[in-house]
N, C-alpha and C positions, 0 to 999 in steps of 0.2 A: 634320491632316497632321503626321506625325512627322519628326524630323530627327536628324542627327548633327552635332556641332559641335566645333570646336577652339578652345580658349582659349589665350592666350599670357600668360605672366608675365615681366615684365622682371626681377624680383628672382630668379626661379628660372632665367631664361634658358631656359625650356622650355615645353612644351605640356601641356595637359590635353585629353583626348579623351573626349567623353561623348555620350549620346543622350537624347532627350526625346520623350515621347508627344505633347505639344502643340506641338512646334516650339520654337525658341529665342526666348524672349521676354525683355523687359527684366527681368521678375521672376526668371527662371531665372539670368540673369547676376548679378543683385543677390544671389541666395542664395549664389552662389560668393564674391562680394566682401564679404558681410556675415559670413562665417565659419560659415555654417550647413552647409557641406559639409566634412566632416572632412579629406578628402584634399587639398583646395585651400586650406584655411584658412591655413597657414603662408606661403603664397606670394602673398598678395594684394598689389596689385590685379591683376585679370585683365581682359583685353580680348578681345572677340570677334575671332577671327582668320579663321575659316572656318565656313560653315554650308551644309549640303546637305539639302534637303527630300526625303523619301522617302514612298512611298504608305502604308506602315504601319509599326508599331513593330518587327515582326519584321525587316523589311528594314533599318531604322535600326540595330538591334542587330548585324546581320550586317556592315553597313558599318563600324560602330564597331570590331568585332572585327578586321576587315581593317586599318583604320587603325592599330590597336595592334600589328599584326604587324610583323615586320621589313620585309616588302615594302611595307606601308602606310606605315611611318615613312620608308622610302626615297622613296615617292611624295610625301609631305609635304615632305621635305627638298629634293627636286629642284624642286618648285614654289616653295618659299621662296627658294632660291638663284637661280632664274631670274626672280624678280619676279612670277610668276603669282599668288602669294598675298601679301597684304600685311595688316599689322595694321590694324584699324579705327581 
């Protein structure tokens, strides 16, 4: 089962949106927090903020691209402000 996920960094006060073929696992989060992912390394630590499982990787990538769009960021911001999404 593939997934799309959103990580939150307190130091950046921002989000990272990614997708994974195997689903979000502790190992995937650990790779972000250990500095193995170049784009997230400067803003550690990261916490899992949101995860959505999808049937295949193609759908996960499509959802990731939507969440990175202006409309997707608006969707995230609205849920963040309304309390529907909370940090883990």
